[in-house]
C-alpha positions in Angstrom: 0.1 0.2 0.0 1.4 3.5 -0.9 1.9 6.3 1.7 2.3 10.0 0.6 6.1 11.2 1.0 4.5 15.1 1.9 3.1 13.4 5.0 6.3 12.2 6.4 7.7 16.0 6.0 5.2 17.2 8.4 5.9 14.3 11.0 8.3 16.9 13.1 6.0 19.6 12.9 3.0 17.4 14.5 5.0 16.2 17.5 3.1 16.2 20.5 6.1 18.4 22.3 6.1 21.2 19.1 2.2 21.3 19.2 2.4 22.3 22.8 5.0 24.4 21.5 2.2 26.2 19.2 -0.1 26.7 22.0 2.3 28.5 24.0 2.9 30.9 21.0 -0.7 31.7 21.0 -0.8 32.3 25.0 1.7 34.6 24.4 0.4 36.5 21.6 -3.4 36.7 24.0 -1.3 37.4 26.9 0.5 40.2 25.8 -2.2 41.5 23.9 -4.2 42.0 26.8 -1.4 43.0 29.2 -2.6 46.2 29.8 -6.2 45.9 30.0 -5.9 43.1 32.0 -3.2 42.3 34.2 -4.7 39.0 36.0 -5.6 37.6 32.6 -2.1 38.2 31.7 -0.4 36.7 34.3 -2.3 33.4 34.3 -1.8 32.9 30.4 1.8 34.2 30.8 2.2 31.9 34.0 0.5 28.8 31.8 2.9 29.1 28.8 5.8 28.8 31.1 4.2 25.7 33.0 4.1 24.2 29.3 7.6 24.6 28.8 8.2 22.2 30.9 5.4 19.8 30.0 6.5 19.8 26.7 10.3 18.6 27.1 8.5 15.7 29.8 6.5 14.9 26.4 9.2 14.7 24.2 11.3 12.6 26.6 8.2 10.5 27.3 7.1 9.8 23.6 10.8 9.9 22.0 10.0 13.5 20.1 13.2 15.0 20.5 13.7 17.0 17.8 15.8 20.2 16.8 13.2 22.1 15.3 11.3 21.5 18.5 14.6 22.5 20.9 15.1 26.0 18.6 10.7 26.7 19.1 10.7 26.0 22.9 14.3 28.5 23.2 12.6 31.2 21.0 9.6 31.4 22.6 11.1 31.4 25.8 13.6 34.0 25.0 10.9 36.3 23.3 8.1 36.0 26.0 10.3 37.0 28.9 12.2 39.6 26.9 8.7 41.3 25.9 7.9 40.9 29.9 11.4 42.8 30.7 10.9 45.4 28.3 7.2 46.2 29.7 8.7 46.4 33.1 11.7 48.6 31.9 8.7 51.3 30.7 7.0 50.5 34.4 10.1 51.0 36.5 13.1 53.7 36.9 15.9 53.1 36.4 14.7 51.0 33.2 17.9 50.2 32.4 17.9 47.7 34.8 15.3 45.5 32.8 16.9 45.9 29.8 20.2 45.2 31.3 18.8 41.7 32.5 17.3 41.3 28.8 20.5 41.5 27.1 21.8 39.3 29.6 19.3 36.6 29.4 19.7 36.3 25.4 23.4 36.6 25.3 23.8 34.0 27.8 21.6 31.5 25.9 23.2 32.2 22.6 26.4 31.7 23.9 25.7 28.6 25.8 24.1 26.9 22.4 27.0 28.6 20.1 29.6 26.7 22.6 27.7 24.0 23.0 27.4 23.2 19.0 31.5 24.3 18.9 32.5 21.8 21.2 30.0 18.9 19.5 27.6 18.2 22.0 24.5 16.8 22.1 23.1 19.2 24.4 23.4 22.7 26.2 22.9 20.9 29.6 26.1 19.0 29.0 28.2 20.4 32.0 30.2 17.7 32.9 33.8 20.0 31.9 32.7 22.4 33.9 34.7 23.8 36.5 31.8 25.4 38.1 30.1 23.9 41.0 27.2 26.2 40.4 26.8 25.2 36.7 27.0 22.1 37.4 24.3 21.9 40.4 22.2 24.4 38.1 22.2 21.6 35.0 22.8 18.6 36.7 19.8 18.8 39.3 16.3 19.2 37.0 14.2 20.1 40.2 17.0 23.0 41.1 17.2 24.4 37.6 13.6 24.3 37.7 13.3 26.0 40.8 15.3 29.0 39.7 13.7 29.5 36.2 9.9 29.4 38.1 11.4 32.0 40.7 12.8 34.3 37.9 9.5 34.3 36.1 7.5 34.7 39.1 9.4 37.3 40.5 9.0 39.0 36.7 4.9 38.6 37.3 5.0 40.0 40.7 6.2 43.3 39.8 4.3 43.6 37.0 0.9 43.1 38.8 1.9 45.3 42.1 3.6 48.1 39.1 2.1 51.9 40.3 0.6 54.0 37.6 3.6 56.1 37.9 7.0 54.8 37.5 9.0 54.4 40.7 12.2 52.3 42.3 11.8 48.7 42.2 13.0 48.5 45.7 10.6 51.1 46.8 7.5 49.4 45.4 8.3 45.6 46.7 9.3 47.5 50.1 5.9 49.2 50.0 4.1 45.5 48.9 6.0 44.1 51.4 4.7 46.0 54.3 1.2 45.5 53.2 1.5 41.3 53.6 3.7 38.6 54.6 3.0 36.1 52.5 3.7 39.0 49.8 7.1 39.3 51.0 8.0 35.6 51.8 7.4 34.7 48.5 9.4 37.7 47.1 12.1 36.6 48.9 11.9 33.2 47.9 12.0 34.0 44.4 14.4 36.5 45.1 17.1 33.9 45.8 16.5 31.5 42.8 16.6 34.7 40.5 20.3 35.5 41.8 21.0 32.1 41.3 19.7 32.1 37.4 21.6 35.6 37.1 24.3 33.9 38.2 24.6 30.8 35.9 23.5 33.2 32.6 26.8 35.4 34.0 29.1 31.9 34.0 27.4 30.8 30.7 29.1 34.4 29.0 32.3 32.7 30.1 31.9 29.3 28.5 32.6 30.3 25.0 36.1 31.0 25.9 36.6 27.7 25.6 35.1 26.8 22.5 36.5 29.5 20.5 39.9 27.5 21.5 38.9 24.9 18.8 40.5 24.8 15.6 38.7 26.7 12.7 38.1 23.1 10.7 36.6 22.0 13.9 34.7 25.3 14.3 33.2 24.8 10.5 32.5 21.3 11.1 30.4 22.0 14.1 28.5 24.6 12.3 27.5 22.2 9.5 26.2 19.6 11.6 24.2 22.3 13.4 22.8 23.7 10.3 22.1 20.8 8.4 20.2 19.1 11.6 17.1 20.3 10.9 17.1 18.7 7.5 18.2 15.7 8.7 15.1 15.2 10.5 13.4 15.9 7.8 14.8 13.3 5.8 14.1 10.9 8.3 10.9 11.2 8.1 10.5 11.2 4.1 12.0 7.6 4.3 9.8 7.0 7.0 6.9 7.9 4.8 8.4 6.8 1.8 6.3 4.7 -0.8 6.2 1.2 -0.3 6.1 -1.2 -3.0 4.3 -4.8 -3.0 
C-alpha cells in the first residue's frame, strides 16, 4: 500500500511537544495583547505558557519526540516572552536600564551557551560535565533545582508587573511597600529572589563558556556549524524515509 511521502515531511512539525509549543506561542500572543487591559489574565496566561515549557520537555522524552526544531521553538518562545515582559517592566520602573540589562544578559547568555555547545560538538547545552563551576553543574545537573530557579525568575517578573504603580517608581521602593502590606507576599518575594539571583549568576557563567569553545581550530568550528545547520534538514529526510512509498 502506498503512503503519501509528503506526510513524512510534516511529522516533526506535528510532534506532541511541538504542538504544545504552538499553543504556548498563541497563549503569549493573547497574554501580551491584553497585558495592559487585564493584568490578572495576562499573568495567568503567561505563567501557563511557562508551565507548558516543562510539559513539552516531558512529552518529548516520554514519547521519544526530541527534535532540533522543537528545541529551537522552545528556546525562541522562552526568550521572546521573557524579553517582552522585561521591556514592559523597563517602562514601568526606574531605572529602566536595569531590566534592559537583564534582557541583554538573558539573550546573550543563552545564545553563547548554545553557540559553545555546537562548537564543542555536544549533544545538549545542558552537558556541563567538563565545567569547572560547581554552581553551573548544580544548576544543570539537578533538574528540580533548575526548575525552581527558572520558576522563581518568572514569578518575580510577574509579581513586579502586578504590583507596578501607575507612575514609574523605583523597584526597591515598590517591593518594600508591597512587603509591608502582606507578610505572605514578602516571604514569596524573598524566596523567588534567591532563585532569580542563582539564575543570573548562571547566565554570567554561560557568558564565559565561549572562551573554551573559541579555542577550537577553525576546521572544528566549521564542522560543528555545518552539522548544526543541516540538523533540521536531516530530521526531515528521516521523516521522508519513514513515509516513503512501499512497493508490493
